[in-house]
N, C-alpha and C positions, 0 to 999 in steps of 0.2 A: 725403334728397337735397338737394344744394346748389342754392340758388336764385340764386347769383351769376351775373351776366351774363358772357358770353364774347364777345369781339370778333367772332367769326365767326358768332354766333347761338347759339340754345339748343343745349346738348349733347344728343346722342342716345344711346340705349341706356343710360340711367342705370339702375343697379341700385337698385331701390326697396325700402324696408323691408317685411318680411313683414307681410301684412295691409293693405297700402296699398290694394289693389283691393277693391271690393265683389264679392260673388259674381256670377257670370254670371246673366243672366235665365233664368227657368225655361223660357221659350219664345223662341228666337231669331227665330222667324218672326212674333211678335206685334208690332203697331204701336201704340205709346202715343199715344192721340188728343191728348194734351197737346202733343206736339211735331210732329205731322203736320197738314197741311191737312184741312179738313172732308170733302172728297170722296175722300180717299185710302183705299184698301183693297186687299185681294188678291182676284184672281179664282179660279176653280176650279182653275187650273193653278199657283196660288201666285205669279203675276206681279202686281206692284204696279200698280194702276190709279189714275188721277187724272182727275176730270172725265169718267169713263167710257172713258178711253183707256189701254191698257197701255203701260208704260214701254218695253217692247221695240219697240213701234211708234214711239214718240217718238224713241228712239235711232236707229232705222233711218232715219227721215225727216229728223231735225234734227241728228243726230250727238251726240257727247259730247266734252267736258263741255257741259252745258246747264243753265241755270236754268229750272226748270219752275214756273210760277206758276198757282195755282188762282184763277181770276177770281171764281168764286162765293164763295169763302172771303174774298177781299179785300173784295168788296162787302158781305158780311155783317158783317165786322168794322168796316168804316167805318160802316155803319148802326147797329151796336150802340153805338159811341162817340157818334154824333149823337143817338140816342134817349136814351142815359144822361144826357146833359147837358141836353137839351131846348132849347126856344126861348130861354131866358133866359141861355144861355151860348154860347160859340163854340168849335168844335173846328177847329184848324188842323193838317192833316197835315204832318208834318215831311218836306219833300221830299228832304232829304239822305239819308234812309234808302234810298230808291230812287225815282227819278223818270224817267218817260217820258211821251210825249204820250198814250198809251193810259191810263196811270194818272191823268193830269190829267183826262181826260174822265170816267173812272169817279168820281173825287172830285166833279166838278161835278154829275154825275147823281145822286150819293148825298147831295148837300147839304153837303159838307164844304168848309172853306176850306183854304188852302195857305200854308205858309211856305217861303220860298226864302232862300238865303244866298249867292248869287252872281248876277252878271249873266246868265250862261248858264242857270242854273236859272230865272231870271225869263223869259228868252227862250223856254225850253221851255214854261213855263206859259202865256204869252201866245199862243204859236203854236198851242197846243191849245185855246184858247178860254176859259181860266179868266177870269171877270170880274175885272179888276184890283182892284176894291174889296174882293175877298175874298182878296187876297194880302197877306201880311206879309213884309217884307224884313229879314232878319237879316244879321249879319256884323260881325266886329271891325275890319275895315279896308276898308270899301267905298270904291271909287274914285269920283272925281268923275263919271266917265262912267256908272258903275253907278247912282249916286244920281240923276243927271239923267234917266236912262232910267226909273227907278222913279217919279220925280215926274211926268214927262211922261205916263207910262202911267196915273197915278192910282191907285197901289197904296193899299190901305186903311190901311196903317201901315208906318212905318219904325221899326225898333227901334234907338235910339241907343245906341252902345256906348262912347263916349269923349267928353271935353270937346271935342276937335277936331271930332268928328262933329256935335255940336250946332250949331256955327258953320257947318260945311260944308253940312249939309242946309238950314239956315235960309237961307243965302246963295243956294243954288241954287233953292230954292222961291220966294224973293222975286224972283230974276231972271226966273223964269218966270211971275210974277204969281199964284202959288198959295200956299195955306196948307196945309202938309203935316201930316196927323195922324201923331203919333209916340208911342212909348213909350220910357221910359228903362230900360235893362237895368242892374240893380244886382246886386252880389254881396253876399249876406247873411251870409257867414261860416259857412255850413252845408256840411259835407263829407259827401256821401252815402256810404253803404257800397258802394263800387264801385271799379273800377280807378283808379289815380292819374291816368291819362291821360284818363279820361272823367268825372272829378269836377270840376264846373265852378262851384261856388259859394263855395269858399274864396278868400281874398283873393289868394293867390300864384299867379295865373294870368292869362291874357290877356283873358278875357271880362269885360265889364261895368265898372261904376263902383262902388267899394266903399262900402258903407253906413257903415263905420267912419270916424271922423275927420270926419264931416260932409260927405264928398265927394259922396254921393248927393244930400243936401239942397242943396248948392251947384249941382249939375247941374240940379236942378229949378228953382231960382231963375233960372238963366241961360235955360233953355228957356221959362219963362213970360214972359220979357221980350222974346222975339224974335217979330216979327210973322210970319215965315215958318213958324212952328211952331204946331201945335195939340196941346198935351200932353194925351193921352187916358188915360194910365195908366202903371203901373209893371210891369216885366217881371222875373221871377226864374226861374232854371233851376238846379237843384241837382245834376244829374248824369244818369247813364244806367244802365239795367238795375237799377232800384230796385224792391224788393219791400216795404220797410218805409215806412209813411206818416209815421213820426215826424219825418223830415227836412222833409217838407212842412209839418208843424205848426209847427216852429220857424221855417221860412222865412216862412210866412204871418203869424206873430206879428210878425216884424221888418218885413215889408213894410207891414202895417197900421199899425205904429208910425210909419213914414215918412209914410203917408197922413194920419195924425192931425197930424203935425208940419206937413205942407203946409197942411192946413186951418187950423191955429192961426196960422201965419205969413202965409199968403197969402189966406185966406178961400175956398179952392177945395177942393172934394171931387172928386178925379179919378174918372171913371166906370168905369174898367176896371182889372183886375189879371190878369196873365198868369202862371200858375205853371209854364209850360214843359211839358216832357214827361219822358221818362226812365223811364217805367214798364216793368218787366221782362217778359220772355216766358220760356217754357219752352224751353231748349235741350236739356235732358236731363230724364229722369223725376224727378230730384231737385228740380227747380225748381217752385215753386208760385205762379204769378202770380195777381193779383187780376183779377176780371172788371170790365169798364168801369162797370157800374152800382154796384159796390162803391166804385170809385175816385171816381166822380162824387159819391156820397153823402158819402164821407169828406171830400173837398175842399170841397164846399159847406158842410158842417157846420163845418169848421175856419174858413173865411173868415167865415161868418156869426157864429160865436161871437166871433171876434176883433174884428169890426166892432161888434158890440153892446157889447162891453166898452169899446171906444174911443168909443162914441156916434157912429159913422159910419154913413151909408147903405151897405148892402152893395153893392159894385161888381159889374159884370158880369165873370164869370170866363171866362178863356180857357185852354185847354190845347193841347198840341202833340204828340200821339202820332204817331210814325212807325214805329219798330220794332214797337210794340204792334199796329199794323194790318198792315203788310206782312211782318214777320218770319216769322210762322208759316205764311204762305200759300204759301211756295215751298220747294223742295228743289233740291239740285244733283245731277244725274245724271252718274255717272262710269262708265267702263269700267276694269276691273282689268287691269293690264298685267303686273306682276311680283308674285309672292308669295315672300317671303324669310324663312324661319324662322331665328331666332337662339336656339339652345338655351339655356334657363335665363332668357331675357329675355322676348321677345315675337316675334310675326311681323310683319314690315313688309309692308304691302300698298300697292303703288305704283299710282296712278291717272293718268289722262291729263290731269289738271289740277294744282291745287296752290295755292301761295300767290299766284299771279297771279289766281286767281278767288276766293280766300278768304284774305285777309291777317290776319283777326281772331285766329286761333290764335297766329300768330307775334307779332302786335302787342300783343294784350291778354291772352295766355294763355287765350283763350276755350275753352270746352268745348262739344263737340258729340257727338252720337251718330250711328250709321250702321247701315244695314241692307242685307242682300242682297235685291235687288228683282226680279231676272229669274227667280227660282225660289224655292221653299222648300227647306229641307234639314233632315234629321234627324241630321246629323253633330254631334259633340261641339263645344262652344264652344272657341274659341281666342282668347287675348288678342292684340289687334292694335294697331298704330299705322298709321293711314292717312296716307300721305305723297304728295307730288306728284312731278313729274318735273323740278323745277328744280335748278340747281346750287347748293344751299344746304342745310346740315344742318338749319336751322330750318324747312324747307319741310314743315310738318306741317298736315294738315287736321283729323284727329281724333287726339288724343294717345293715349287709351286707351279701347278698347271691345272687345266680343266679337263675332266673326263665326264662321260655321260652319267647321270644320276642313277641309271639302272645297272651300273657296273656290278658284277657279282663274282663270287668265287668260281674259279674255273675258266673265266674269260682270259684271253691272251691279250697282253699289251706289249708294245714295243717302244724302246727308247732309241731314236736315231742318232747318227753321228758318233757312234761308239767304236769306230774302227781303230782309232789312235789311242794308245796308252792303256785302254781298259784291260785287254788281255795281257799286255806287257807288264802291267803293275798289279795283276790279280794275285790274290793271296789265298792261303788256307786258313784264314781266321775262323775260329770255331770248328776247325777241321773241315771246312767246306771243300768240296771238290771243284776244281776249276773247270769252267764250262768248255765245251768244244767250240772250235771255229769251223763253221760249215760254209763252204764255197758253193755258190749257185751260178749256173751259166746255161743258157739255152735249154731250159727245162730239165736240167740234171743237177743233182746236189751230191756233194761228196765232203767227207770230213777231211780237213787238211791239218787240224790239230785235234786229237781225240779228247774226249772228256776224261778227266782223271777218275780213277776208281778207288774204292777202299783199299784194294790190294796195293795200288801205287803208294798210297799214303802209309800203309802199315809196313811196306817193304823198307822204308827209310827209318822206321823206328826199330832199332836193333834190340830193344829191351834191356 
């Protein structure tokens, strides 16, 4: 199958080579716990339940499409990351994955910190009561207004992303009579095994200051000279949806090398090192993510070993899981509208959402799975492509999966592992209304982000 891009988007109905697809699962009604939230299961009627509530009731009360988030699962994953790293390290939830005021309160209650990368993410965090000293502020092009707001609020760290930002943050902090804690984000030349658009540590991209050519060392020299800055550490992020720890090992080796250079030149041992996030989750049964305690053990051992070799005190480690916490906690609930068999190819299943609520398949060629959730079925499996209702051939939610052959309009299907980035990257393409986020826990459901309305959309159109 050709992978060349087409100006109008990915081609549909490609004829793929024989043997491209794996065999259908033995039981289409089974739910793989790797890709579903912890409280998800089927009741005696075969209806999927989450937090003790059947999805048929959720669809009736809140409509479809809807993001359904398992609050107990979210809290449990947050705690597992906090406990895995312990009191001698910091866990910052990456708010870009999904942020709402309810999520901020959960994070605060579970003892996690938060990283934000825009002024409005910062506003959300502050409005929900996150202590500012537990907030990190990221971004490759922070405006002066955003920096001023962050410094005035007293955020715990600003991650400097360029030479211009070093001066900008220092000037604003001095004008406010403050000394702002900062880290410098460096690119270490490690390209994680991930999609090109989410690999973030090779030099040819917009984030960070390259380690190569002495640029990172020069950034450190400038930051140490400025009274408005308190340089507390170095930040590195090598990509997203990573399963292999070898990239972190190479990155840690290079970051520690910079720390040693800083000590030798300036007599300063920086107290912190942030290794970013990017740890992968299971979107399909083929994915095999690591548990937080395994990740914590591996990262701690890597940094400790590198620092011992460099004769440095081991700095305090920070990590930034976002997807790894919220991704598996949610699924997107859809209603089937059209079932269109294409003989010799596959069956197209059109739902009442699409790329407006999940752009990742079109943008990253992301893979998802899907299940019939309003009932069970003993029908034979059929190869399907789940697509949306938008005027775009690339409007694909699940490229290739198996659903029962008796699937019909009105059935409910669900796509798991959509907690990260789907709502955050949702759009109003074709004037679609962005779906609600419904949190469920202990037999109760509540909207934490409401569905957009026509009035919301038209209110922005001033005519």
